[in-house]
N, C-alpha and C positions, 0 to 999 in steps of 0.2 A: 489346260491350265494349274489344276486341282492335280492332274496326273505328274504331269510337272512340277507342283511341289513337292507329294507323294513321294518321288521319287531321288528328288533333291531332298529331302530328309533324311529319307534311311538312307544315303549315299553318305550324307556327314553321319550320323548315329555309327555307322559302319568303321567309319575314319576315325572317330571316336574313343571306341571299343578299342583298333587294335593299336590307338596312341596309348590308351591308359594300359591294355595289357605289355609295351615296350614299358612304357614306364614304372609299371609295378614290379617287374623284371629285373629292371636295374637298380631300381630301388631295393629288392629282396637282396643282391647283389652287392648294391654299397652297404647292406645295410648288418652283414658280417663282421662281426670281427673277434678277436682274440690271439693268442698267440699259439704256431704251430713248431714246433721243436722236432727236427727228421736230422736224426744221425743215422752212417752206415757207410753203405759202399759208395767207394770214391770213384770207380768207371760209370756209376748213375750220376755222380755231383754235378757235370756240365748241365744236366739237362737239369735235375732240381734245383739250381743257383737259376735257370734260364726261366727255368716253370715260375718260382717262387718273384720274380722279378716282373715276372708279364702279370701274376695272378694278383700282388699287391699295387701293382698300377690301377684292377679295377677295386679291387677291397682296400682301400686305402689306412681302414681300422684294423686290418690283418696283420701282424707281423711273424716272420718266417725267420729260425734260426736254422740253415742247415752245415752240415759237418761234415765228413769222411775220413772215417780210420779203417774202411777192413769194412765186409759185406756181415761179417759173423756178429761183428758190435750193434748193428741194426738191431737185430728181432734183441738183442743180451739187452739194450737200453730200453724196448718197450717190455718188456720183459719187466726189466728193473722200473719202468714208473716216471726216469727220465728222458724218454722220449714220445712222442705223438706218432710216429711214422720212421719205420725203421727201413733205408735202402738197403735190398740183398737183392745178391744174382744169382741167386736161388728160392726157392718155392720153399722158405722156413717152418712152412706148417706141417713137412715133411720131412722125415726122413734122407737125409742123403749119404753118400759116401766121407766118414768123418763127423759127419754134424747129427744128431738127434734133431727131433721135432722141437718144435719149441707150441708148448699145448697152448689152444687158447688164442692164437694168432692167425688170423688173414691175413692171405696173400695177394696183394692186388694188381696184376698185372697193369706194367706200363711203361715197357716198351721192349723191343728185340737190341739185344747187344752183338755188334759181330766183333770177336777178338783175332789177332792178325799177332803172327809172329815179326819181333823184330829184329833190327841187325844195327850195329856201327855202321858208317855212312863207309868206312873203311874194305868192309866186307865183301869179297866179289860177288858171295853165292846168292843169287835171287830165288831160289828152288830149296825146300826142303821134303821129304816124303816121310810120312809118322814114324817110321823103323829108324827114320836116322833122327828127328827128334827126341825118338826114347833112347838114342844111343847117348847123345848130346846129355839128356838132361839125368842119366841113368850114373855118368860117368864113363863110359864103356869109349864112349867116343870124345875126341879131346881137344884132335889137334883139324885145322881147317879143312888141309886135307884130302881127311879124307870121307870131305864128303864134295870134291870136287873146286875148294876153295885153295889160298895160300897159307905155304908152312909157316904156322903160327897158332899159338896155344889158343882156345877157344876160353872168354871169359864167359862162366853162366851167370848170367843176372836172375831170381826166380822174387813171388811175391813170398810172406810169410803167413806161414797159417792162418785161418783163417777169412781169407781174399776168394772173395768169391769169382773172381777174376781167372785164381790159381785152380778154384775145382773145376771149373769149364774148363780151362785148358787143358788140364792135367785128364781129365774124363775125355774129350775131345779131339783136341791135338797130337794129346799121347796117346789117346786112346786107353786109357787106366793105367800106364805106366805108372813109373814111379819118379822123384827128385827127389835124386840122393846130395844129403850137402857134402863140400868137401873141403879138404886143409885149404887149399889154394885158387885161384880162379874163381870165383865163388861168390856170391854176394845176396843177400835176402833185401827187399825195400817194403815199405809199410804200403805204399801208396802208388795209383797207377804215375801221377805225376813224378814222384823220387823212379818208379823205372823208366820212362823216358827222360831222364837226365840221367843216370847211372846209364842206361845203352848211350846216350846219345854221347858219353861224353869219357865213356870206354875203350882204347881200342880192341877191336876183336869182339866187343862183347854180342848177346843173345839175350834178348827176352821177351816179351808177349804184352801186349797191351788192348784196351778196345780201341775199337778204330777210334774214335771221337779224339783221342791223342795224338794222332800217329800225320806228322807232318815232315816238312824238310829238313831235321834234326835227327831223323831216325829212315831206315828204311823197312817197307814190310815187303816181307816175302812169299813166296804162292808156297801153297800147302797142298802137296802132292800135283802140283802141276797148275792148279786155282787162284786164282787173281783172289787178295779180301777184300771183296768190295760190296756193296750194299746189294749191286746184284746178282750176284754170285749169291748170297744169302736168302734171296729173292727167290731165284729161281733153282737153288736149291745144291746147284753143284761145291757152295761152299760148305763147310760142315763145322765151322767152329763159330757157335753162337751159343748162345742163353736168352731166356726172357727174364727181366729186369722187374722185380717188385717192389710193391710198398706194403710192408707189413705192420698191419697195425691190430693193438689190444681188442676181437671182434670186431664186428660189424663197424666201420668209421663210420660219425654222427657229425654234424657240426660244420666248422671250417675245415676241419681235417678233411670232412666226404668232399665239401667242395671244390678242393685244392686237387684232390683225387681225382674228381670227376672232368675238373678243368685238362689235369693232366692227358685223361685217356679222351677229351674231346676231339671230334676232327678240326677241330680249328690247331690245336696244339699239335695231333699225331700227324698232319698236310702241314704242317709250316715248322714252325721252328723247332721239332723231334727230328724233323727230316734234315734240317741246314746243317744240324751238330753231327750228323752219319749216322744218327739212329734209324730204327726201322719200326714203323706203325704196326703196332700190335694187328691191326686188319689184315696186312700183307700174307701175311705165312695163313697156308692152309693147311 
């Protein structure tokens, strides 16, 4: 009988300890407060907005304001002190072609971003090679019939300078090839959403966008015969992708660190992030 009482007391003590542990963790999470401002990449914006929604539900005293105007504006805003997090499609703590490093900033890796070449639905082409894309964006190829399509002028849609999508697409889809501004059949857009709209509403248009924005309004084409899918990125056959980063001034602390930790957590990476057609950072080897 004494042994039974001893075992029962020990078991109850363990339950209370575990319960207290969970209660403490929940209390710690719920005790976070303050405002987090996030600027930068429109490619990462759908992920940021979804993560903010979930994080604020868990931490109702935290307010998150997120906006997207292009990757370079993220670390710029952090440098100026008007943002806590700069969402960027490249590691802005180091030099990349066209952009110097932002000194003192830390790159927190949060996602893998697949990018796709897209065309208006009236375009009959479903595959383009690196050389064909280089020709189109340099202005050497101007008609769809030159790449197996109908006899129609190609309307080139691109992102403005400072876009992380443009940096990565130019480096990987075009293998470093130039994007040459033209007097006609050429347009620059300021965001991923604007790019999608421009291609969807312009007959014979071509552009590029991250996979999360691809829907029935536009058609994603193969690159060198390989479809732009998350699985093809993971297996190494599709090369047009990049890591997405949250840039911070020094190591993140407080609510900012807690938010980044949430985005990097297994729960978010394997859940909402995958549903949005991003790829968990753990999937890349």
